[in-house]
Backbone as numpy.savetxt, mean C-alpha at the origin, in Angstrom:
# Nx Ny Nz CAx CAy CAz Cx Cy Cz
21.55 -29.14 -4.84 20.74 -27.91 -4.77 21.63 -26.67 -4.82
21.28 -25.79 -5.71 22.11 -24.49 -5.77 21.17 -23.39 -5.52
21.78 -22.15 -5.25 20.95 -20.96 -5.11 21.67 -20.05 -4.14
20.97 -18.94 -3.91 21.56 -17.95 -3.04 21.33 -18.17 -1.64
20.35 -19.01 -1.35 20.00 -19.24 0.07 18.91 -18.43 0.54
18.58 -17.36 -0.11 17.55 -16.47 0.33 16.03 -16.90 -0.14
16.11 -17.82 -1.19 14.80 -18.26 -1.67 14.12 -17.37 -2.63
14.74 -16.23 -2.94 14.05 -15.25 -3.82 15.06 -14.86 -4.93
14.49 -14.78 -6.24 15.38 -14.46 -7.29 15.86 -13.01 -7.16
16.91 -12.67 -7.86 17.35 -11.24 -7.85 16.29 -10.28 -8.31
15.50 -10.59 -9.30 14.45 -9.79 -9.73 13.39 -9.50 -8.69
13.05 -10.60 -7.96 12.05 -10.50 -6.91 12.60 -9.54 -5.78
13.83 -9.77 -5.49 14.49 -8.86 -4.37 14.47 -7.39 -4.81
14.72 -7.15 -6.12 14.75 -5.79 -6.61 13.31 -5.17 -6.53
12.30 -5.95 -6.99 10.94 -5.53 -6.89 10.50 -5.24 -5.48
10.92 -6.19 -4.58 10.54 -5.99 -3.11 11.17 -4.75 -2.51
12.45 -4.48 -2.89 13.14 -3.29 -2.43 12.42 -2.02 -2.97
11.99 -2.07 -4.21 11.21 -0.90 -4.77 9.91 -0.73 -4.03
9.22 -1.85 -3.84 7.92 -1.76 -3.09 8.18 -1.22 -1.61
9.21 -1.69 -0.97 9.52 -1.21 0.39 9.78 0.30 0.39
10.53 0.75 -0.63 10.80 2.16 -0.76 9.51 2.98 -0.90
8.66 2.52 -1.84 7.39 3.17 -2.06 6.53 3.20 -0.84
6.41 2.11 -0.06 5.65 2.04 1.19 6.20 2.97 2.24
7.51 3.02 2.30 8.16 3.93 3.28 7.86 5.45 2.92
7.92 5.80 1.61 7.60 7.12 1.18 6.13 7.44 1.38
5.33 6.49 1.13 3.83 6.71 1.29 3.53 6.96 2.78
4.20 6.16 3.60 3.93 6.31 5.14 4.37 7.72 5.55
5.49 8.15 5.08 6.02 9.49 5.39 4.99 10.54 4.86
4.50 10.38 3.66 3.52 11.27 3.10 2.28 11.37 4.00
1.78 10.24 4.36 0.61 10.20 5.19 0.80 10.89 6.55
1.98 10.59 7.14 2.24 11.20 8.41 2.43 12.72 8.28
3.03 13.18 7.19 3.17 14.63 6.98 1.82 15.30 6.88
0.80 14.56 6.42 -0.60 15.07 6.22 -1.33 15.03 7.59
-0.71 14.49 8.58 -1.36 14.33 9.96 -1.97 13.02 10.17
-1.82 12.04 9.32 -2.43 10.71 9.53 -1.54 10.02 10.55
-2.15 9.11 11.31 -1.41 8.20 12.26 -1.29 6.82 11.51
-0.05 6.39 11.29 0.11 5.10 10.59 -0.08 4.02 11.71
-1.04 3.09 11.47 -1.40 2.09 12.51 -0.69 0.78 12.23
-0.50 0.42 10.93 0.00 -0.86 10.56 0.61 -0.75 9.20
1.60 -1.68 8.98 2.21 -1.81 7.64 2.37 -3.32 7.36
2.09 -3.57 6.01 2.16 -4.93 5.53 1.46 -5.95 6.35
0.19 -5.71 6.70 -0.60 -6.59 7.43 -1.08 -7.69 6.56
-0.92 -8.92 6.94 -1.42 -10.06 6.17 -2.33 -10.94 6.96
-3.28 -11.49 6.23 -4.18 -12.55 6.63 -4.37 -13.47 5.49
-5.25 -14.47 5.72 -5.52 -15.50 4.69 -6.07 -14.89 3.37
-6.69 -13.73 3.48 -7.32 -13.14 2.31 -6.32 -12.25 1.49
-5.21 -11.82 2.05 -4.26 -11.00 1.41 -3.51 -10.11 2.26
-3.06 -8.96 1.73 -2.19 -8.07 2.44 -2.66 -6.63 2.21
-2.56 -5.83 3.35 -2.77 -4.41 3.21 -1.45 -3.74 3.43
-1.05 -2.86 2.51 0.21 -2.16 2.50 0.29 -1.25 3.71
-0.68 -0.29 3.93 -0.67 0.62 5.09 -2.02 0.79 5.58
-2.13 0.87 6.92 -3.42 1.23 7.57 -3.10 2.49 8.34
-3.95 3.44 8.22 -3.71 4.78 8.94 -5.07 5.24 9.44
-4.95 6.25 10.35 -6.16 6.88 10.83 -6.05 8.37 10.54
-7.15 8.88 10.06 -7.24 10.33 9.77 -8.51 10.78 10.52
-8.30 11.36 11.76 -9.45 11.67 12.58 -10.09 10.31 12.97
-11.39 10.26 12.69 -12.19 9.00 13.05 -12.28 8.04 11.89
-11.59 8.39 10.77 -11.61 7.47 9.62 -10.40 6.62 9.63
-10.66 5.26 9.43 -9.53 4.36 9.17 -9.24 4.33 7.70
-8.09 4.48 7.28 -7.70 4.55 5.89 -6.84 3.31 5.56
-7.32 2.51 4.62 -6.57 1.34 4.10 -5.95 1.88 2.84
-4.61 1.82 2.79 -3.95 2.41 1.70 -3.12 1.37 0.87
-3.48 1.32 -0.38 -2.68 0.46 -1.37 -1.58 1.37 -1.94
-0.37 0.88 -1.91 0.76 1.62 -2.44 1.23 0.92 -3.71
1.35 1.66 -4.79 1.82 1.13 -6.09 3.06 1.93 -6.49
4.21 1.26 -6.61 5.44 1.97 -6.93 5.92 1.47 -8.23
6.35 2.42 -9.12 6.81 2.17 -10.39 7.99 2.99 -10.80
8.87 2.43 -11.66 10.02 3.18 -12.12 9.69 3.85 -13.41
8.66 3.45 -14.17 8.27 4.09 -15.40 6.79 3.84 -15.59
6.22 4.41 -16.68 4.84 4.20 -17.02 4.75 3.12 -18.08
5.74 2.38 -18.24 5.73 1.31 -19.28 4.58 0.35 -19.18
4.19 0.10 -17.91 3.01 -0.85 -17.75 1.77 -0.06 -17.33
1.74 1.21 -17.65 0.63 2.02 -17.25 0.88 2.81 -15.95
-0.04 3.72 -15.67 -0.01 4.46 -14.41 -0.24 3.56 -13.22
0.53 3.77 -12.16 0.41 2.83 -10.99 -1.03 2.69 -10.51
-1.88 3.75 -10.61 -3.25 3.67 -10.13 -4.00 2.66 -10.95
-3.61 2.37 -12.17 -4.33 1.44 -13.05 -4.25 0.08 -12.55
-3.33 -0.23 -11.61 -3.18 -1.55 -11.07 -4.30 -1.90 -10.05
-5.00 -0.85 -9.65 -6.11 -1.09 -8.65 -7.46 -1.24 -9.40
-7.73 -2.45 -9.73 -8.94 -2.81 -10.55 -10.11 -2.87 -9.63
-11.28 -3.09 -10.18 -12.47 -3.30 -9.31 -12.34 -4.49 -8.48
-11.77 -5.50 -8.95 -11.56 -6.75 -8.11 -10.60 -6.46 -6.98
-9.52 -5.77 -7.22 -8.57 -5.37 -6.21 -9.23 -4.47 -5.19
-10.01 -3.53 -5.62 -10.72 -2.62 -4.63 -11.70 -3.38 -3.80
-12.37 -4.39 -4.35 -13.28 -5.16 -3.55 -12.52 -6.00 -2.51
-11.36 -6.56 -2.86 -10.53 -7.26 -1.97 -10.05 -6.40 -0.82
-9.62 -5.20 -1.23 -9.21 -4.22 -0.19 -10.35 -3.88 0.83
-11.54 -3.81 0.33 -12.72 -3.61 1.25 -12.83 -4.82 2.22
-12.74 -5.99 1.66 -12.80 -7.24 2.56 -11.68 -7.21 3.50
-10.46 -6.87 3.04 -9.27 -6.84 3.99 -9.48 -5.73 5.05
-10.07 -4.58 4.71 -10.34 -3.60 5.69 -11.25 -4.15 6.82
-12.25 -4.86 6.44 -13.18 -5.43 7.46 -12.35 -6.39 8.32
-11.55 -7.27 7.70 -10.79 -8.21 8.44 -9.86 -7.48 9.43
-9.18 -6.45 8.94 -8.21 -5.79 9.89 -8.89 -5.15 11.08
-10.06 -4.47 10.81 -10.86 -3.91 11.87 -11.20 -4.94 12.88
-11.65 -6.17 12.41 -12.10 -7.24 13.36 -10.88 -7.75 14.15
-9.79 -7.91 13.43 -8.60 -8.48 14.10 -8.01 -7.59 15.10
-8.14 -6.27 14.98 -7.51 -5.32 15.80 -8.55 -4.60 16.76
-9.86 -5.01 16.67 -10.86 -4.39 17.49 -10.77 -2.90 17.54
-10.63 -2.31 16.34 -10.50 -0.89 16.28 -11.82 -0.31 15.76
-12.35 0.59 16.65 -13.62 1.29 16.17 -13.32 2.33 15.13
-14.14 2.43 14.17 -13.97 3.46 13.15 -15.36 3.94 12.77
-15.47 5.30 12.78 -16.69 5.86 12.30 -16.85 5.68 10.83
-15.69 5.67 10.07 -15.66 5.44 8.66 -14.39 4.74 8.26
-14.52 4.07 7.15 -13.37 3.36 6.53 -13.25 3.82 5.11
-12.02 4.17 4.71 -11.79 4.66 3.29 -10.62 3.90 2.70
-10.73 3.73 1.38 -9.64 3.02 0.64 -8.95 4.07 -0.18
-7.66 4.25 0.03 -6.85 5.19 -0.73 -5.86 4.46 -1.48
-5.28 5.18 -2.55 -4.14 4.65 -3.30 -3.07 5.67 -3.28
-1.81 5.33 -2.99 -0.74 6.26 -3.16 0.20 5.69 -4.25
0.27 6.34 -5.38 1.15 5.93 -6.44 2.50 6.69 -6.28
3.55 5.88 -6.34 4.89 6.42 -6.19 5.64 6.11 -7.46
6.15 7.18 -8.14 7.02 6.92 -9.26 8.43 7.41 -8.93
9.36 6.50 -9.11 10.81 6.78 -8.82 11.55 6.59 -10.07
12.67 7.23 -10.18 13.47 7.13 -11.39 14.50 8.29 -11.32
14.37 9.13 -12.35 15.27 10.28 -12.39 14.77 11.38 -11.46
15.53 11.96 -10.59 15.18 12.99 -9.75 14.38 12.55 -8.56
13.70 13.43 -7.95 12.94 13.10 -6.73 11.73 12.18 -7.00
11.40 11.32 -6.06 10.13 10.59 -6.23 8.92 11.43 -6.37
7.95 10.98 -7.15 6.69 11.74 -7.30 5.59 10.86 -6.70
4.79 11.45 -5.71 3.71 10.72 -5.11 2.40 11.36 -5.52
1.45 10.53 -5.82 0.04 10.89 -6.04 -0.83 10.18 -5.16
-1.70 10.92 -4.42 -2.55 10.25 -3.43 -4.00 10.44 -3.84
-4.62 9.33 -4.13 -6.05 9.29 -4.50 -6.87 8.85 -3.32
-7.78 9.64 -2.82 -8.61 9.31 -1.67 -9.95 8.76 -2.05
-10.30 7.75 -1.38 -11.71 7.21 -1.52 -11.86 6.51 -2.88
-10.99 5.67 -3.24 -11.10 4.98 -4.57 -12.08 3.89 -4.58
-12.47 3.42 -3.35 -13.41 2.26 -3.33 -14.29 2.43 -2.11
C-alpha cells in the first residue's frame, strides 16, 4: 500500500484549504457586522452547516462558497433549490441538537472569491 498517509489526495487538500480560508473570512465578515458566530462546520447524518451565527434573535445558517475564478459559475449558483431545502432541514436539526431558542431562522450565503488581490465577499441574506 502506498500513499501520503493522510488519506486525501493533493487536490482534495488544496480544495479543503481553500474552503477553510473562505469559511474563516466569512466568519470574520459576520463578526464585523455584529453577528455572534455560534458554530463552524457542524455535521450530522443529514450533512454539514458551514457557519451558524446569531444576529439579534435570528439564528443564521450560512453556506460559504469559495472560488478562485468564475470558471464554474458564480459561487452563489452552487446553492440550488435542493441545497437550500437541505440547509433548512439542517437548521432545524442544529436548533434541536443545541436547544437554542430562535425567534427566526434565516439561510444566508457568503460567496468568497480569491485570486489576484484582496478576497471579495458577497453576502446574500435570506436565500431560502
